[in-house]
C-alpha positions in Angstrom: -14.0 62.9 -74.7 -13.2 62.8 -78.4 -10.4 65.3 -78.2 -7.5 62.8 -78.1 -6.0 64.0 -81.4 -6.2 67.6 -80.4 -4.3 66.7 -77.2 -1.7 64.5 -79.0 1.2 66.7 -78.1 0.8 65.6 -74.4 1.2 61.9 -75.3 4.2 62.8 -77.5 5.7 64.8 -74.7 5.3 61.8 -72.4 7.0 59.6 -75.0 9.8 62.2 -75.2 10.2 62.1 -71.4 10.4 58.3 -71.3 12.8 58.2 -74.3 15.1 60.8 -72.5 15.1 58.7 -69.4 15.9 55.5 -71.3 18.7 57.2 -73.2 20.3 58.2 -69.9 20.0 54.6 -68.5 21.4 53.2 -71.8 24.4 55.5 -71.4 25.0 54.4 -67.8 24.9 50.7 -68.7 26.7 51.1 -72.0 24.1 49.4 -74.2 20.8 50.4 -75.8 17.5 50.4 -73.9 14.8 50.1 -76.5 11.4 51.7 -76.1 8.3 49.8 -77.3 4.7 51.0 -77.3 1.5 49.1 -77.8 -0.9 50.9 -80.1 -4.1 50.2 -81.9 -4.0 48.0 -85.1 -4.8 50.8 -87.5 -3.6 54.3 -88.3 -7.1 55.6 -87.7 -7.2 53.9 -84.3 -3.9 55.5 -83.3 -5.2 58.9 -84.3 -8.5 58.3 -82.4 -6.4 57.6 -79.3 -4.2 60.6 -79.8 -1.0 58.7 -80.8 1.0 60.8 -83.3 3.0 58.0 -84.8 4.6 60.3 -87.4 5.9 62.6 -84.7 7.1 59.7 -82.7 9.1 58.4 -85.7 10.4 61.7 -86.8 11.6 62.5 -83.2 13.0 58.9 -82.8 10.9 58.4 -79.7 10.1 54.7 -80.2 12.0 51.7 -81.4 9.2 49.1 -81.6 5.4 49.4 -82.1 3.2 46.5 -81.0 0.2 46.7 -83.2 -3.3 45.8 -82.0 -4.4 42.8 -80.1 -7.9 41.7 -80.7 -7.7 41.5 -84.5 -6.1 39.3 -87.0 -6.2 42.2 -89.5 -3.4 44.7 -88.6 -2.6 47.6 -90.9 1.2 46.9 -91.1 1.5 48.7 -94.4 -0.3 51.9 -93.2 1.7 52.2 -90.1 5.0 51.4 -92.0 4.1 54.2 -94.4 4.0 56.6 -91.5 6.9 55.5 -89.4 9.3 54.3 -92.0 11.8 51.4 -91.7 13.6 52.5 -88.5 10.7 51.5 -86.2 10.2 47.8 -85.8 6.6 46.7 -86.2 5.2 43.6 -84.4 1.5 42.8 -84.8 -0.1 41.1 -81.8 -2.6 38.2 -81.7 -4.6 37.8 -78.5 -6.1 34.3 -78.4 -8.3 34.9 -75.4 -10.0 37.9 -77.0 -9.9 36.6 -80.5 -12.4 37.3 -83.2 -15.5 35.1 -82.7 -14.9 31.6 -84.0 -11.1 31.9 -83.9 -10.3 31.3 -80.2 -8.0 28.4 -80.0 -7.7 28.4 -83.8 -6.1 25.5 -85.7 -2.4 25.6 -86.4 -3.3 26.3 -90.1 -5.2 29.4 -89.1 -2.4 30.6 -86.8 0.2 30.0 -89.5 -2.0 32.1 -91.9 -2.4 34.9 -89.4 1.3 35.2 -88.7 2.5 34.5 -92.3 0.2 37.3 -93.4 1.8 39.7 -90.9 5.3 38.9 -92.2 4.1 39.2 -95.8 2.7 42.6 -95.1 6.1 43.8 -93.6 6.1 43.0 -89.9 9.6 42.6 -88.3 8.3 40.2 -85.6 5.1 39.1 -84.0 3.7 39.0 -80.5 1.2 36.7 -78.8 -0.9 37.7 -75.9 -3.0 35.6 -73.5 -1.5 32.4 -74.7 -1.2 29.9 -71.9 1.9 27.8 -71.9 1.8 26.5 -68.4 1.9 22.7 -67.7 -1.6 21.3 -67.5 -1.2 20.2 -63.9 -0.3 23.7 -62.8 -3.1 25.3 -64.9 -5.6 23.0 -63.2 -4.2 23.7 -59.7 -4.7 27.5 -60.1 -8.0 27.2 -61.9 -6.5 28.3 -65.2 -7.1 27.0 -68.7 -5.0 24.4 -70.4 -3.8 25.8 -73.7 -4.4 23.8 -76.8 -1.5 21.9 -78.4 -1.7 24.3 -81.3 -0.1 27.0 -79.1 2.9 24.9 -78.5 3.3 24.1 -82.1 2.8 27.7 -83.1 5.5 28.9 -80.7 7.9 26.7 -82.6 6.9 28.1 -86.0 5.5 31.6 -86.0 8.7 33.6 -85.2 10.2 33.2 -88.7 8.5 32.9 -92.1 11.0 30.2 -93.0 9.7 27.9 -90.3 6.1 28.2 -91.7 7.2 27.9 -95.4 5.7 24.9 -97.2 3.2 24.2 -94.4 -0.6 24.4 -94.7 -2.1 27.7 -93.9 -5.7 29.1 -93.7 -6.2 32.8 -94.4 -9.2 34.4 -92.7 -10.9 37.3 -94.4 -12.6 39.9 -92.2 -16.0 40.8 -93.4 -17.5 44.3 -93.1 -20.5 44.5 -90.8 -23.7 44.5 -92.7 -27.3 45.0 -91.8 -29.6 42.0 -92.1 -33.2 42.5 -92.8 -36.0 40.0 -93.3 
């Protein structure tokens, strides 16, 4: 445990093997076959997991990085500084495992989250654990009925222009502090 960065060449070699396979498939089908990887939301998190983003970018091993999941605060600028402009960055927002108090956030908060990602240089955005099934079907399988804000968000969050001029709320993550009496 704790040796992930020391062992990073193994993950990079795996990425190389996958990339080689996908290039062969792309050649057979006469069109690109892009490779995406889901990684932590910060450069430090990637390093802790043994993901050498700089090597991946330099060796052209990945086309898209999906950044994070459980956080609204994704280090788009830090990752961009390491991988350059040739790798597409798409921050992810997981509504089921959202930061306390932000599960099923208002449309204004969702606009703020995704507008912030685009402002920071994201190429696109990803949602995870967003239920879009019809209420009848959700109830029949014991699932949750998604809030209307998800339906509205899916019509707006894919392009900064569709959120322009609309109300937004920007959340600020606070550092953990110790409370004493």
